[in-house]
C-alpha positions as CSV (number, residue, x, y, z in Angstrom):
1,M,-10.0,18.6,24.4
2,L,-10.8,15.4,26.5
3,A,-11.8,15.7,29.3
4,N,-11.4,13.8,32.1
5,I,-14.2,13.0,34.9
6,P,-12.7,13.6,38.9
7,D,-13.8,11.0,41.0
8,T,-14.4,7.3,38.6
9,P,-12.8,5.4,36.5
10,S,-13.8,6.6,34.1
11,F,-13.4,8.7,31.5
12,S,-15.5,10.5,29.0
13,G,-14.6,13.8,26.4
14,S,-15.9,15.5,23.4
15,L,-15.2,17.6,20.8
16,S,-16.4,21.5,22.1
17,A,-18.9,23.0,19.7
18,G,-18.1,26.0,17.4
19,L,-13.7,25.6,19.0
20,H,-13.3,22.9,15.8
21,S,-13.9,21.7,12.2
22,P,-15.9,18.5,12.2
23,A,-14.1,16.0,12.6
24,T,-11.2,17.2,13.8
25,F,-10.6,15.4,16.5
26,L,-9.7,12.7,14.2
27,H,-7.3,14.5,11.9
28,E,-5.0,14.8,15.3
29,L,-5.5,10.8,16.0
30,L,-3.9,10.7,12.6
31,N,-1.6,13.0,12.7
32,F,-0.4,10.7,16.3
33,I,-0.3,7.7,14.2
34,K,2.0,9.6,11.9
35,E,4.3,11.0,14.6
36,E,4.6,7.4,16.1
37,L,5.4,5.1,12.9
38,P,9.3,6.2,12.3
39,K,9.6,5.3,16.6
40,W,8.6,2.0,15.5
41,R,9.6,1.2,12.3
42,D,13.4,2.5,14.1
43,D,13.4,0.5,17.7
44,P,15.9,-1.5,18.0
45,D,13.8,-3.7,19.1
46,R,10.6,-3.8,16.8
47,P,11.9,-7.8,15.3
48,S,12.8,-8.1,11.5
49,E,9.1,-9.0,9.9
50,T,7.9,-9.0,6.9
51,S,4.5,-9.7,6.9
52,E,1.6,-7.2,6.6
53,T,-0.3,-9.0,9.4
54,I,3.3,-9.3,12.3
55,L,3.9,-5.2,11.3
56,T,0.1,-4.6,11.6
57,S,0.1,-6.1,14.4
58,H,3.9,-4.5,16.1
59,L,1.9,-1.5,15.6
60,C,-0.6,-2.2,17.2
61,A,1.5,-3.2,20.2
62,H,3.5,-0.3,19.6
63,L,0.9,2.0,19.2
64,N,-0.5,0.8,22.7
65,S,2.1,1.6,24.4
66,A,2.7,4.7,23.1
67,T,-0.9,5.9,24.3
68,R,-0.3,5.2,28.2
69,R,2.9,7.7,27.8
70,S,0.9,10.3,26.1
71,S,-1.6,12.6,27.6
72,G,-4.5,13.1,25.8
73,W,-4.4,10.0,24.7
74,D,-4.3,7.2,27.3
75,M,-8.5,7.1,27.5
76,L,-7.5,5.4,23.8
77,Q,-6.6,1.1,23.1
78,F,-5.7,0.2,19.0
79,R,-6.6,-3.8,18.2
80,T,-6.0,-5.6,15.1
81,E,-8.4,-7.9,13.2
82,E,-11.4,-6.2,13.9
83,A,-15.0,-7.4,13.1
84,D,-16.3,-4.8,10.7
85,E,-19.3,-2.7,12.1
86,E,-21.9,-3.2,9.5
87,N,-20.0,-6.1,7.3
88,K,-19.0,-8.6,10.1
89,G,-17.9,-11.5,7.9
90,R,-15.2,-8.4,7.2
91,K,-11.4,-7.9,8.7
92,I,-10.7,-4.3,9.8
93,D,-6.7,-4.4,10.2
94,L,-6.7,-2.0,12.8
95,V,-9.0,0.6,15.2
96,P,-8.5,2.5,17.2
97,A,-11.2,3.1,19.6
98,P,-12.2,4.9,23.3
99,C,-10.5,2.4,26.4
100,N,-12.4,3.1,29.4
101,A,-13.9,5.9,28.2
102,K,-16.5,7.3,26.1
103,I,-15.4,9.7,23.3
104,Q,-18.8,11.9,21.7
105,V,-16.6,12.8,17.6
106,D,-18.9,15.2,15.0
107,G,-22.1,14.7,17.9
108,R,-21.8,10.5,18.0
109,N,-20.9,9.1,20.6
110,Y,-17.5,5.8,20.4
111,T,-17.6,3.9,23.6
112,Q,-14.7,0.6,24.2
113,Y,-17.1,-1.0,22.0
114,D,-16.8,1.2,18.6
115,S,-14.3,2.0,15.6
116,L,-13.6,5.5,16.3
117,M,-11.9,4.9,12.6
118,P,-11.5,2.2,10.2
119,I,-7.8,1.9,9.0
120,E,-6.2,-0.5,5.9
121,C,-2.9,-1.1,6.0
122,K,-1.6,-2.5,2.5
123,R,2.4,-3.6,1.8
124,L,3.7,-1.9,-1.3
125,P,4.6,-3.7,-3.1
126,T,1.9,-6.1,-3.1
127,P,3.6,-9.5,-2.2
128,K,3.6,-12.1,-5.2
129,A,1.1,-15.0,-5.6
130,K,-1.6,-16.8,-8.5
131,D,-5.0,-14.9,-7.0
132,R,-2.5,-10.9,-5.6
133,D,-2.9,-7.6,-8.4
134,K,0.1,-5.4,-8.2
135,R,-2.5,-2.8,-8.1
136,E,-3.9,-4.4,-4.6
137,Y,-3.2,-0.8,-2.9
138,V,-5.8,0.4,-5.1
139,I,-7.9,-2.5,-6.2
140,S,-8.1,-6.1,-7.0
141,Q,-9.0,-7.9,-10.1
142,Y,-9.8,-11.3,-8.1
143,S,-11.2,-10.2,-6.0
144,S,-12.6,-7.4,-3.7
145,T,-9.8,-6.9,-1.2
146,G,-8.2,-3.7,-2.6
147,G,-7.8,-1.3,-0.6
148,I,-9.3,1.9,-1.6
149,Q,-11.7,-1.0,-3.8
150,R,-13.0,-2.3,0.3
151,F,-13.4,1.9,1.6
152,K,-15.6,3.0,-2.0
153,A,-17.8,-0.3,-1.5
154,G,-18.7,0.2,1.4
155,H,-16.8,-3.1,2.3
156,H,-15.0,-1.3,5.1
157,G,-15.7,2.1,7.1
158,A,-20.0,2.1,5.8
159,N,-20.7,4.1,9.4
160,H,-17.6,6.3,8.9
161,Q,-16.9,9.4,6.5
162,I,-12.6,9.6,7.4
163,G,-10.8,6.3,7.4
164,A,-7.1,5.7,6.9
165,M,-4.4,3.5,4.8
166,I,-0.8,2.7,6.2
167,G,1.7,1.6,3.6
168,Y,4.5,-0.6,4.3
169,V,7.6,1.1,1.9
170,Q,9.5,-2.2,1.7
171,S,10.9,-1.5,-2.1
172,E,11.3,1.4,-4.8
173,S,10.4,4.5,-2.5
174,R,7.5,6.1,-1.9
175,D,8.2,9.0,-4.9
176,F,7.4,5.4,-6.6
177,W,5.0,4.3,-5.6
178,N,2.6,7.9,-6.0
179,K,3.7,8.0,-9.4
180,K,2.6,3.6,-9.7
181,V,-0.8,4.6,-7.5
182,R,-2.2,7.6,-9.1
183,E,-0.7,5.4,-13.0
184,W,-3.8,2.5,-11.2
185,I,-5.9,5.4,-11.1
186,E,-5.6,6.8,-13.6
187,E,-6.2,3.7,-15.7
188,L,-9.0,2.8,-14.8
189,V,-10.6,6.0,-15.6
190,K,-10.0,6.2,-18.2
191,N,-11.2,2.6,-19.0
192,K,-14.5,3.8,-17.6
193,Q,-14.2,1.4,-14.7
194,K,-17.6,2.0,-12.1
195,G,-16.9,3.7,-10.3
196,W,-13.6,5.9,-10.6
197,A,-13.0,9.2,-11.1
198,K,-10.4,11.5,-11.0
199,E,-11.3,12.5,-7.7
200,D,-9.7,9.3,-6.4
201,L,-6.7,10.2,-6.9
202,L,-4.0,11.1,-4.2
203,Q,-2.9,14.0,-2.9
204,L,0.8,15.1,-1.5
205,E,-0.1,16.8,2.1
206,D,3.7,16.4,3.7
207,D,6.8,14.1,2.5
208,D,10.5,13.9,5.1
209,S,13.1,13.2,3.6
210,T,14.1,12.0,6.8
211,L,12.0,10.9,8.1
212,K,11.5,8.8,4.9
213,L,7.8,9.3,5.7
214,S,4.5,10.7,3.3
215,T,0.4,11.8,3.8
216,F,-2.1,12.1,0.9
217,H,-5.4,12.4,1.3
218,S,-8.3,11.6,-0.5
219,H,-11.5,12.0,-0.9
220,H,-14.2,8.9,-2.1
221,K,-17.9,8.8,-3.4
222,R,-19.0,5.6,-2.5
223,E,-21.3,2.6,-3.6
224,N,-24.8,2.7,-2.1
225,S,-25.7,6.4,-1.4
226,L,-23.3,5.9,0.8
227,L,-21.8,9.2,1.8
228,E,-18.8,10.0,0.5
229,M,-15.4,9.2,2.2
230,E,-12.0,11.0,3.0
231,L,-8.8,8.5,3.4
232,R,-5.8,9.5,5.0
233,H,-2.3,7.5,2.8
234,L,0.5,7.4,6.1
235,W,3.4,5.7,3.7
236,I,6.7,5.0,6.0
237,E,9.8,3.0,3.9
238,I,10.6,0.2,6.4
239,N,12.8,-1.4,3.1
240,A,15.4,-4.3,4.2
241,T,17.5,-1.4,4.4
242,S,16.0,-0.2,7.9
243,L,15.0,-3.8,9.2
244,K,17.0,-4.8,12.6
245,P,17.9,-8.1,13.6
246,K,16.8,-9.0,16.9
247,G,19.6,-9.9,19.3
């Protein structure tokens, strides 16, 4: 899929016309991240942390190591707290980008200075605080920090039509949070919250009880004439029983 150019220190790649559906590369990239999530969680060297920022930083480090060992993905890098391309005052939790490469996806050229897609990371449950909304994976009544809310408003990923959210499930179960997120979105629709519809509901793709990993997808209409956005949701149980003391 991604072809190296012989005798040069850099790479270039694209999707072959007629052989791939639109955004196939990005979906395969999300599958790569999905496969690495349990390996990262179960790494005996991973420090026992619960902070969203630290978890995402450690996940980023793991993914960068994984790309170096994976044929076909070694032209990628991951970065944290990356400025959004359109809203530069806002930070994206995690972004994949080319590394010493130029990659073409769906007719768009990406260099090491570009984000291939925005990825938002959220703890489930949301940490308790005066200015935190328990529904923060979806929306926040106190700010525009809601996960899905940011994408729908175009605050994150306005230039992208595919994004992702990683859910760090730190208590209860994936099924519990699936029901909660559905309940929150259905409540927004019932209350006629502007911009929310039943189409925003998450749809289960895969649930692995052994790996304690679930995958969902959702499609969202966006504000300001932005094109509809597809989100993939990767939820990994990383609760107290999965945290291993270091040393």
